[in-house]
C-alpha positions in Angstrom: -132.2 -13.1 1.8 -131.9 -10.2 -1.2 -135.9 -9.8 -0.4 -135.5 -9.6 3.1 -132.6 -7.2 2.8 -134.6 -4.8 0.7 -137.7 -5.0 3.0 -135.6 -4.0 5.9 -134.1 -1.2 3.8 -137.6 0.0 3.1 -138.7 -0.4 6.7 -135.4 1.7 7.6 -136.2 4.7 5.3 -139.6 4.7 6.3 -138.4 5.0 9.6 -136.1 7.5 9.1 -138.4 9.8 6.9 -141.1 9.4 10.2 -138.3 10.0 12.6 -137.3 13.4 10.7 -141.0 14.2 10.2 -141.5 14.1 13.7 -138.6 15.8 14.6 -139.8 18.7 12.4 -143.2 18.6 14.1 -141.4 18.7 17.5 -139.1 21.9 16.5 -139.8 25.2 17.7 -142.2 27.5 15.8 -141.6 31.0 17.4 -143.7 32.8 14.9 -146.4 30.4 15.6 -145.7 30.6 19.3 -145.7 34.6 19.5 -148.7 34.7 17.7 -150.5 32.1 20.1 -148.9 34.5 23.2 -150.4 37.3 21.5 -153.9 36.2 21.0 -153.8 34.9 24.5 -152.9 38.2 25.9 -157.0 39.0 25.0 -157.9 36.9 27.9 -155.3 37.6 30.5 -158.1 39.4 32.5 -159.0 35.9 33.2 -156.0 35.0 35.2 -156.1 35.0 39.0 -158.2 33.2 42.0 -161.8 34.0 42.1 -164.5 33.1 44.7 -168.3 33.8 44.7 -171.5 32.3 44.4 -173.0 30.4 41.5 -176.6 28.7 41.0 -178.3 27.0 38.6 -180.8 24.6 37.4 -180.1 20.6 37.8 -181.4 18.3 34.5 -184.4 17.4 36.8 -185.2 20.9 37.0 -184.0 21.2 40.6 -182.0 24.4 41.6 -178.7 24.2 43.1 -176.6 27.0 44.9 -172.4 26.5 45.3 -169.7 28.5 46.7 -167.9 28.7 43.2 -164.1 28.6 43.4 -162.0 29.2 39.8 -158.4 29.3 39.1 -157.0 30.1 36.0 -153.6 30.3 34.4 -151.0 30.4 31.5 -149.1 27.3 30.4 -146.4 27.0 27.7 -145.3 30.7 28.5 -148.6 31.9 27.6 -149.5 30.0 24.6 -152.5 28.5 26.9 -154.8 29.2 29.3 -155.8 26.6 31.8 -158.9 26.6 33.8 -160.2 24.9 37.0 -163.6 25.3 38.6 -164.7 24.2 41.7 -168.4 24.5 43.5 -168.9 23.7 46.8 -172.0 22.5 49.0 -173.0 24.3 52.0 -171.6 21.4 53.8 -167.9 21.6 52.0 -168.1 19.0 49.8 -167.5 19.5 46.3 -170.9 19.8 44.2 -169.4 20.7 40.5 -165.6 20.6 39.2 -164.6 21.3 36.0 -161.2 21.6 33.8 -160.9 23.2 30.7 -157.8 24.6 28.4 -158.3 27.5 25.9 -156.0 27.9 22.9 -155.6 29.9 19.7 -155.0 28.5 16.2 -153.2 31.3 14.3 -153.9 29.6 11.1 -157.7 29.3 11.6 -157.5 32.5 13.4 -160.0 30.8 16.2 -159.7 30.4 20.0 -161.3 27.0 21.0 -162.2 25.9 24.4 -161.5 22.1 25.6 -164.2 21.4 28.1 -164.4 18.8 30.9 -167.2 18.6 33.4 -169.6 16.0 34.9 -168.3 13.0 32.6 -168.7 15.1 29.3 -165.9 16.6 27.3 -165.9 18.6 24.0 -163.8 21.3 22.0 -165.9 24.4 21.2 -165.2 27.8 19.8 -164.5 30.4 21.9 -165.0 33.9 20.7 -163.5 36.9 22.9 -165.7 40.0 23.4 -164.6 43.7 24.8 -165.7 42.7 28.2 -165.1 38.8 28.5 -166.3 35.5 26.1 -168.7 33.7 24.7 -168.6 29.8 23.7 -171.4 27.5 22.7 -171.9 24.0 23.8 -174.8 22.0 20.9 -177.7 20.7 23.2 -180.4 18.9 21.6 -182.5 21.2 19.0 -180.6 24.4 20.8 -177.2 25.3 22.5 -176.1 26.3 25.6 -174.5 29.9 25.6 -172.0 30.8 28.0 -171.5 34.5 27.9 -169.0 36.2 30.5 -168.0 39.7 31.7 -165.0 40.0 33.2 -163.3 43.3 34.9 -160.0 43.5 36.9 -162.1 42.8 40.3 -165.6 40.9 38.7 -165.9 37.4 36.9 -169.8 37.3 36.2 -170.9 34.2 33.8 -174.3 32.9 32.8 -175.3 29.8 31.0 -178.5 30.3 28.5 -180.2 27.6 26.8 -181.0 29.0 23.6 -183.3 27.7 20.8 -184.9 29.4 17.7 -188.0 30.8 18.4 -187.4 30.7 21.9 -186.7 33.1 25.0 -183.4 32.3 26.3 -183.9 29.8 29.6 -181.3 31.0 32.0 -179.6 27.5 33.8 -176.6 28.9 35.2 -175.0 31.9 36.5 -171.6 32.9 38.8 -170.6 36.2 40.3 -166.9 35.8 41.5 -165.0 38.7 43.2 -160.7 38.2 42.5 -159.2 36.8 45.6 -155.5 37.1 43.5 -153.0 36.0 41.5 -151.8 32.4 40.9 -148.8 30.8 40.0 -151.0 27.6 38.9 -150.6 25.5 36.9 -147.0 26.5 35.9 -145.6 26.4 39.3 -143.9 23.3 41.1 -142.5 21.7 37.6 -140.5 18.5 38.3 -136.6 19.4 39.2 -134.5 17.3 36.6 -132.1 17.2 38.8 -131.2 13.6 40.6 
């Protein structure tokens, strides 16, 4: 009985410690959040609704062309940037759909993009530039490098397969026009009222 009581006390102590740690982990971190928002402000030009043309090369080397749409908005009071891209075929069906979340880690002083597309997912470093960004996805002996230039009205992004000793091979390009603002994804939050 004494041993059971001791084990119970140990379990309760561990649960209390873990519970306190979890509560501490959930506590607001105003300095971290302020640093995240400040860093994400560098990418605010991306926000909005964009529409235009995109084209590229399929894995079988055939070419495709779609009407590309992007909706990009802030989440968590500007600490994240959420992106959904859809490419529509001529018949109106969805030929491409991707989702991504961009964030900033103040401790590492790095941006990252968590991307989901065509059955693949991964987390990659994103590097803001004066006019947009660059990010890379490992691809065999090379990388797929995505480079964007964004103005107040135009969003241009290219994807190049880059391998040492070879000229870059373009496999994707989109040129979009800004259509307006969006309140996505923060809009229409669940109302807690019964």
